[in-house]
C-alpha positions as CSV (number, residue, x, y, z in Angstrom):
1,X,8.6,98.4,28.7
2,X,9.5,96.8,25.6
3,X,6.2,94.7,25.0
4,X,4.5,98.1,25.1
5,X,6.8,99.6,22.8
6,X,6.1,96.6,20.3
7,X,2.3,97.3,20.7
8,X,2.6,100.7,20.0
9,X,4.2,100.2,16.6
10,X,1.9,97.2,15.6
11,X,0.0,99.1,12.6
12,X,-3.8,98.7,12.3
13,X,-4.8,97.0,8.8
14,X,-7.9,98.8,8.9
15,X,-9.5,96.1,7.0
16,X,-12.9,95.8,5.1
17,X,-14.1,92.2,5.6
18,X,-17.7,91.8,4.2
19,X,-20.3,89.5,6.0
20,X,-20.4,86.8,2.9
21,X,-19.2,86.9,-0.5
22,X,-21.3,88.8,-3.1
23,X,-21.7,85.9,-5.1
24,X,-22.1,83.1,-2.3
25,X,-25.8,84.0,-1.8
26,X,-25.6,83.1,1.6
27,X,-27.0,79.5,2.3
28,X,-25.1,77.6,5.1
29,X,-23.8,74.5,4.9
30,X,-22.4,71.5,7.2
31,X,-19.2,70.2,5.4
32,X,-16.1,72.6,4.7
33,X,-14.2,71.5,2.1
34,X,-11.9,68.7,2.9
35,X,-8.1,69.0,3.1
36,X,-7.7,66.3,0.1
37,X,-10.2,68.2,-2.1
38,X,-9.2,66.6,-5.1
39,X,-10.8,63.3,-4.0
40,X,-14.1,65.0,-4.7
41,X,-13.6,64.4,-8.6
42,X,-13.5,60.9,-8.2
43,X,-10.3,60.2,-10.2
44,X,-7.9,57.4,-8.7
45,X,-5.1,58.5,-11.2
46,X,-5.4,62.2,-10.4
47,X,-5.3,61.2,-6.5
48,X,-1.8,59.4,-7.3
49,X,-0.2,62.1,-9.4
50,X,-1.4,64.8,-6.2
51,X,0.0,62.7,-3.1
52,X,3.2,62.2,-5.4
53,X,3.4,65.7,-6.2
54,X,3.3,66.7,-2.7
55,X,6.5,64.1,-1.9
56,X,8.7,64.5,-4.4
57,X,7.9,68.1,-6.5
58,X,11.1,69.9,-6.5
59,X,9.6,73.3,-5.9
60,X,7.9,72.3,-2.7
61,X,11.5,70.8,-1.6
62,X,13.1,74.0,-2.4
63,X,10.6,75.4,-0.3
64,X,11.0,73.3,2.6
65,X,14.9,74.1,2.5
66,X,14.1,77.6,2.8
67,X,11.9,76.8,6.1
68,X,15.5,74.8,7.4
69,X,17.5,78.2,6.5
70,X,15.0,80.5,8.2
71,X,14.9,78.5,11.5
72,X,18.8,78.2,11.3
73,X,19.0,81.9,10.7
74,X,16.5,82.7,13.7
75,X,18.4,80.6,16.3
76,X,21.7,82.6,15.2
77,X,19.6,86.0,15.9
78,X,18.3,84.5,18.9
79,X,21.7,83.7,20.2
80,X,22.3,87.4,21.4
81,X,19.5,86.8,24.1
82,X,22.0,84.5,26.1
83,X,25.1,84.5,27.6
84,X,28.3,84.1,25.6
85,X,30.7,81.9,27.7
86,X,34.5,80.5,26.1
87,X,37.0,78.3,27.8
88,X,40.9,79.3,27.2
89,X,43.7,77.2,28.2
90,X,47.4,78.0,27.3
91,X,50.6,77.0,28.0
92,X,53.8,79.2,26.8
93,X,57.4,79.1,27.7
94,X,60.3,81.8,26.9
95,X,63.9,82.6,27.5
96,X,65.5,86.0,27.8
97,X,68.3,87.1,25.8
98,X,71.7,86.9,27.9
99,X,73.4,89.5,25.5
100,X,71.2,91.9,27.1
101,X,72.3,94.3,29.4
102,X,69.0,95.5,30.5
103,X,67.6,91.6,31.1
104,X,69.8,91.7,35.0
105,X,69.7,88.6,37.0
106,X,67.0,87.1,34.8
107,X,69.5,87.0,31.6
108,X,69.3,83.7,29.7
109,X,67.1,82.4,31.9
110,X,63.5,80.1,30.8
111,X,60.4,80.6,32.2
112,X,56.9,78.9,31.9
113,X,53.5,80.2,31.8
114,X,50.0,78.2,32.3
115,X,46.7,79.6,32.5
116,X,43.1,78.0,32.4
117,X,40.3,80.2,32.2
118,X,36.1,80.7,31.8
119,X,35.1,83.9,30.3
120,X,31.3,85.0,30.0
121,X,29.9,88.1,28.6
122,X,26.1,89.1,28.4
123,X,24.0,92.3,27.0
124,X,20.9,93.1,29.5
125,X,18.0,93.7,26.9
126,X,16.4,95.9,28.8
127,X,14.8,97.7,26.0
128,X,13.9,94.8,23.8
129,X,16.4,95.1,21.4
130,X,18.0,91.6,20.8
131,X,14.4,90.0,21.5
132,X,12.7,92.0,18.8
133,X,15.4,90.9,16.5
134,X,14.8,87.6,17.4
135,X,11.1,87.6,17.2
136,X,11.9,89.0,13.4
137,X,13.5,86.6,12.6
138,X,11.0,83.9,13.8
139,X,7.9,85.7,11.9
140,X,10.0,85.6,9.0
141,X,10.8,81.7,9.6
142,X,6.7,81.5,9.9
143,X,6.7,83.3,6.6
144,X,8.9,80.7,5.0
145,X,6.4,78.2,6.0
146,X,3.3,79.9,4.6
147,X,5.4,80.1,1.8
148,X,6.0,76.5,1.3
149,X,2.3,76.4,1.6
150,X,1.5,78.7,-1.1
151,X,4.4,76.7,-3.5
152,X,2.3,73.1,-2.5
153,X,-1.2,74.7,-3.5
154,X,0.1,76.3,-6.6
155,X,1.7,73.0,-7.2
156,X,-1.5,71.0,-6.4
157,X,-3.6,73.3,-8.5
158,X,-1.0,72.8,-11.9
159,X,-1.4,69.1,-11.4
160,X,-5.4,69.1,-11.4
161,X,-5.1,71.9,-14.4
162,X,-2.7,69.8,-16.3
163,X,-4.6,66.5,-16.1
164,X,-7.6,68.1,-16.9
165,X,-6.0,69.4,-20.2
166,X,-5.2,65.9,-20.9
167,X,-8.6,64.8,-20.1
168,X,-10.0,67.5,-22.3
169,X,-7.5,66.8,-25.4
170,X,-8.3,63.5,-25.4
171,X,-11.9,64.1,-25.4
172,X,-11.4,66.7,-28.2
173,X,-9.2,64.0,-30.2
174,X,-12.3,61.6,-29.8
175,X,-14.8,64.1,-30.9
176,X,-12.4,65.1,-34.0
177,X,-12.2,61.6,-34.8
178,X,-16.0,60.8,-35.0
179,X,-16.1,64.0,-37.0
180,X,-14.0,62.9,-39.6
181,X,-16.2,59.7,-39.7
182,X,-19.3,61.8,-40.3
183,X,-17.6,64.1,-42.7
184,X,-16.3,61.2,-44.4
185,X,-19.7,59.4,-44.6
186,X,-21.0,62.5,-46.1
187,X,-18.3,62.8,-48.8
188,X,-18.9,59.0,-49.5
189,X,-22.9,60.2,-50.1
190,X,-22.2,63.3,-52.3
191,X,-19.6,60.8,-53.9
192,X,-22.4,58.4,-55.1
193,X,-24.6,61.1,-56.0
194,X,-22.1,62.5,-58.3
195,X,-21.4,59.3,-59.9
196,X,-25.4,58.5,-60.7
197,X,-25.2,62.4,-62.2
198,X,-27.4,64.0,-59.2
199,X,-24.4,65.5,-57.8
200,X,-21.7,68.2,-58.8
201,X,-17.8,68.7,-58.3
202,X,-18.6,71.6,-56.4
203,X,-20.5,69.5,-53.8
204,X,-17.8,66.9,-53.8
205,X,-15.0,69.6,-53.5
206,X,-16.7,71.8,-50.6
207,X,-17.3,68.3,-48.7
208,X,-13.5,67.5,-49.4
209,X,-12.5,70.5,-47.7
210,X,-14.8,70.2,-44.5
211,X,-12.9,66.3,-44.2
212,X,-9.7,68.0,-44.6
213,X,-10.4,70.5,-42.1
214,X,-11.4,68.0,-39.5
215,X,-8.2,65.9,-40.3
216,X,-6.0,69.1,-39.8
217,X,-7.6,69.4,-36.2
218,X,-6.3,66.4,-34.8
219,X,-2.4,66.8,-34.9
220,X,-2.5,70.2,-32.4
221,X,-4.8,68.5,-30.1
222,X,-2.2,65.4,-30.1
223,X,0.8,67.9,-29.5
224,X,-1.2,69.6,-26.7
225,X,-2.0,66.2,-25.2
226,X,2.1,65.5,-25.3
227,X,2.4,68.9,-23.8
228,X,0.3,68.7,-21.0
229,X,1.7,65.0,-19.9
230,X,5.1,66.3,-19.8
231,X,3.7,69.3,-17.7
232,X,2.6,66.4,-15.3
233,X,6.1,64.7,-15.5
234,X,7.5,67.7,-14.5
235,X,5.6,68.5,-11.5
236,X,5.8,64.7,-10.0
237,X,9.9,65.3,-10.8
238,X,10.1,62.5,-13.3
239,X,11.2,62.5,-17.2
240,X,8.7,62.4,-19.4
241,X,9.6,58.9,-20.6
242,X,8.7,57.7,-17.1
243,X,5.2,58.9,-16.6
244,X,2.1,57.2,-17.9
245,X,-1.0,59.0,-17.8
246,X,-4.1,56.7,-18.8
247,X,-6.6,59.4,-18.7
248,X,-10.1,58.8,-19.9
249,X,-12.7,61.5,-20.3
250,X,-13.9,64.5,-18.3
251,X,-17.4,63.1,-18.7
252,X,-16.5,60.4,-16.1
253,X,-15.3,62.7,-13.1
254,X,-17.5,63.7,-10.6
255,X,-18.3,67.3,-10.0
256,X,-17.4,68.4,-6.6
257,X,-19.7,70.8,-4.3
258,X,-17.4,73.5,-3.6
259,X,-18.2,75.7,-0.4
260,X,-16.4,79.2,0.1
261,X,-17.2,79.5,3.8
262,X,-17.1,83.0,5.5
263,X,-14.8,86.0,4.5
264,X,-13.2,86.3,7.8
265,X,-12.2,82.7,7.7
266,X,-10.3,83.2,4.2
267,X,-7.7,85.3,6.4
268,X,-6.5,82.0,8.1
269,X,-7.3,79.5,5.3
270,X,-5.2,81.4,2.5
271,X,-1.0,81.0,2.9
272,X,-0.3,84.0,1.1
273,X,-2.3,86.1,3.5
274,X,-0.9,84.3,6.7
275,X,2.7,84.8,4.9
276,X,2.0,88.6,4.4
277,X,1.0,88.6,7.9
278,X,3.9,87.1,9.0
279,X,6.0,89.3,7.2
280,X,4.2,92.5,8.8
281,X,4.7,91.1,12.2
282,X,8.4,90.7,11.2
283,X,8.8,94.5,10.1
284,X,6.9,95.6,13.1
285,X,9.5,93.5,15.6
286,X,12.4,95.3,13.3
287,X,10.5,98.7,14.0
288,X,11.1,97.6,17.8
289,X,14.7,96.7,17.0
290,X,15.6,99.9,15.7
291,X,13.9,102.2,18.2
292,X,16.1,100.3,21.0
293,X,19.2,101.2,19.3
294,X,18.5,104.9,20.6
295,X,18.8,104.0,24.3
296,X,22.2,102.7,26.1
297,X,23.8,99.2,25.8
298,X,24.8,97.5,29.2
299,X,27.0,94.8,28.7
300,X,28.5,92.6,31.6
301,X,31.7,90.7,31.7
302,X,33.5,88.6,33.6
303,X,36.4,85.9,33.7
304,X,38.4,83.7,35.7
305,X,40.4,81.0,36.4
306,X,44.1,80.0,37.0
307,X,47.7,81.1,36.0
308,X,50.9,79.7,37.2
309,X,54.3,79.7,36.4
310,X,54.1,75.5,37.1
311,X,51.7,72.8,35.6
312,X,51.9,70.9,38.8
313,X,50.1,74.1,40.8
314,X,48.1,75.4,38.3
315,X,44.7,74.5,40.1
316,X,45.6,75.7,43.4
317,X,44.0,78.5,45.5
318,X,47.0,80.7,45.3
319,X,46.9,80.8,41.6
320,X,43.3,82.0,41.0
321,X,42.2,84.7,39.6
322,X,39.1,86.9,38.3
323,X,37.9,89.8,36.8
324,X,34.6,91.0,36.6
325,X,33.1,94.5,34.4
326,X,30.4,96.3,33.5
327,X,29.9,99.1,31.1
328,X,27.3,101.0,29.2
329,X,27.5,102.8,25.8
330,X,25.2,105.5,24.8
331,X,24.8,106.8,21.1
332,X,25.3,110.3,21.2
333,X,26.1,110.9,17.5
334,X,26.7,108.6,14.9
335,X,25.8,110.7,11.6
336,X,22.3,109.9,12.0
337,X,22.5,106.2,11.1
338,X,20.5,105.1,13.8
339,X,17.7,107.5,12.8
340,X,18.1,106.2,9.4
341,X,17.8,102.7,10.1
342,X,14.7,103.4,12.3
343,X,13.1,105.5,9.3
344,X,14.3,102.6,7.1
345,X,12.4,99.8,9.3
346,X,9.3,102.2,9.4
347,X,8.9,102.5,5.9
348,X,9.3,98.4,5.3
349,X,6.6,98.1,7.9
350,X,4.4,100.2,6.0
351,X,5.4,98.2,2.5
352,X,4.7,95.1,4.6
353,X,1.1,96.6,6.0
354,X,0.3,97.5,2.2
355,X,1.4,94.6,1.1
356,X,-0.5,92.6,3.8
357,X,-4.1,94.8,2.4
358,X,-3.7,94.1,-0.9
359,X,-3.6,90.4,-0.4
360,X,-6.6,90.1,1.6
361,X,-8.7,92.3,-0.7
362,X,-7.0,90.5,-3.7
363,X,-8.5,87.0,-2.2
364,X,-11.8,88.2,-1.6
365,X,-11.3,89.1,-5.2
366,X,-10.2,86.0,-6.2
367,X,-13.1,83.8,-4.4
368,X,-15.7,86.0,-6.0
369,X,-14.1,85.5,-9.5
370,X,-14.0,81.8,-9.1
371,X,-17.8,81.8,-7.5
372,X,-19.1,83.8,-11.1
373,X,-16.6,81.6,-12.9
374,X,-18.0,78.5,-11.6
375,X,-21.7,79.7,-12.0
376,X,-21.2,80.9,-15.5
377,X,-19.7,78.2,-16.4
378,X,-22.2,75.8,-15.2
379,X,-25.3,78.0,-17.1
380,X,-23.1,78.4,-20.2
381,X,-22.1,74.2,-20.2
382,X,-26.3,73.4,-20.0
383,X,-26.9,75.7,-22.9
384,X,-24.5,74.6,-25.0
385,X,-25.5,71.0,-24.2
386,X,-28.9,72.3,-26.2
387,X,-27.0,73.6,-28.5
388,X,-25.2,70.2,-29.4
389,X,-28.5,68.2,-28.7
390,X,-30.1,70.5,-31.3
391,X,-27.0,70.5,-33.8
392,X,-27.2,66.6,-33.8
393,X,-30.9,66.3,-34.6
394,X,-30.3,68.4,-37.2
395,X,-27.5,67.2,-38.9
396,X,-29.0,63.4,-38.3
397,X,-31.9,64.8,-40.5
398,X,-29.6,66.5,-43.3
399,X,-27.6,63.3,-43.6
400,X,-31.1,61.3,-43.9
401,X,-32.4,63.4,-46.4
402,X,-28.7,63.8,-48.5
403,X,-29.0,59.4,-48.7
404,X,-32.7,60.3,-50.0
405,X,-31.6,62.8,-52.4
406,X,-33.9,65.4,-51.0
407,X,-31.3,67.5,-49.1
408,X,-29.6,70.8,-50.3
409,X,-25.8,70.3,-49.9
410,X,-25.5,73.6,-48.4
411,X,-27.9,72.7,-45.5
412,X,-26.0,69.8,-45.0
413,X,-22.4,71.7,-45.0
414,X,-23.7,74.2,-42.7
415,X,-25.6,71.7,-40.0
416,X,-22.3,69.5,-39.7
417,X,-20.2,71.9,-39.6
418,X,-22.1,74.0,-36.4
419,X,-22.5,70.1,-35.0
420,X,-18.6,70.0,-35.3
421,X,-17.9,73.3,-33.6
422,X,-20.6,72.8,-31.2
423,X,-19.3,69.5,-29.9
424,X,-15.7,70.9,-29.5
425,X,-17.1,73.8,-27.5
426,X,-18.9,72.0,-25.6
427,X,-15.9,70.0,-24.2
428,X,-13.7,73.5,-24.1
429,X,-16.3,74.5,-21.8
430,X,-16.9,71.6,-19.8
431,X,-13.1,72.0,-19.1
432,X,-13.9,75.7,-17.9
433,X,-15.9,74.3,-15.6
434,X,-13.6,71.9,-13.8
435,X,-10.7,75.0,-14.2
436,X,-13.3,76.9,-12.3
437,X,-13.8,74.6,-9.3
438,X,-10.0,74.2,-9.1
439,X,-9.6,77.8,-8.9
440,X,-12.0,78.1,-6.4
441,X,-10.2,75.6,-4.1
442,X,-7.1,77.9,-4.6
443,X,-8.7,81.2,-4.1
444,X,-10.1,79.5,-0.6
445,X,-6.3,78.4,0.1
446,X,-7.1,74.7,-0.5
447,X,-9.3,72.8,1.8
448,X,-9.3,72.7,5.8
449,X,-9.9,70.9,8.7
450,X,-13.4,71.5,10.7
451,X,-11.7,72.7,13.3
452,X,-10.8,75.8,11.3
453,X,-14.2,76.6,10.7
454,X,-17.5,77.3,12.8
455,X,-19.7,78.9,10.0
456,X,-19.9,78.5,6.3
457,X,-22.0,79.7,3.4
458,X,-22.9,77.6,0.2
459,X,-22.1,78.1,-3.2
């Protein structure tokens, strides 16, 4: 009967699950993303940081502690399903007053009393009240495990993003340094023209402004580099002084092929969806517990043992005693407390249902957004590379003509500024593509093993 009650309470999420992601384009694949997805970038340093973060990150450690708390709470609640047994031993000695006229023959005498007994009580869980309370606590324990997975995935994503930011800052500093050198060459060439009378002070001042502007870009980039290294230090739970990040360049990293799979599989891949699902199951069990409180409570109690005035004869047959009792309590009027609790649990269940549905819908949108970002940043990167190539040719020609004395200074200024901006934009777009890949992994709930996936679709 209690099982039927729980099934009756279980809400229908009424999810609209598409057959495929809008941006996935339906191509099939053989290999799903790996659990250690970060290895696909081909960076040993990133892999080391990821593995270290999984073992020492303080947010993950705190989430693990919450699992232990939830397990302990589930055991506390589940204890109501078992009998409560206690042992009691008592020894007393007393003396009656000899000055009281009511004591009679026992006036002034001393008495001893010894007893040893066992007591047990048990509530028959006929309506499933205690079982539902235990199930609710167990589902909350499951939710805490998925919450730990959410924290772990968020941490790993933060490590990857911060590491890519470090590489980007290093790339931009190198580009800024090269641009400073190029601007310095143009400055020297203009100064030579000024020295021989073919240039003007205005030309020199304009190039000097360009050179100073390029130099001014370096300090913020070095600040960004230091800040992201400090972020990595925090994620691996070490002071910045104890962390050394070599870095390198984004161009040296591999580009993993990320496969989104089917939308239906996202329901078991995303830890935040599984967490919401467990919380919904917990509130559903709480509704069953609240409904069971309308019905009678049946309690069985019993005790037995030995009682004697002499310790030597305590455990003899004639000193044995026992007591058995059964009782039923039916709530009749409680000021609508039980009804109010039932309504409260139903409202919490509805809230959990809406949160679960929102998590699923948001997950689909996250995957599609990441797919769009990955595709568009890849196309943008290709086009920006063409811009850089054309800007480089234009600047090289302008610099050659400057040295030959046939170039217009305005043309030189424009081509070098265009090149400098194009190269810096190229690095930032390259970063956007790597961040889009990480976002897609995060949207998919990280990697998953082959046994969890039957059919998947390609990007």
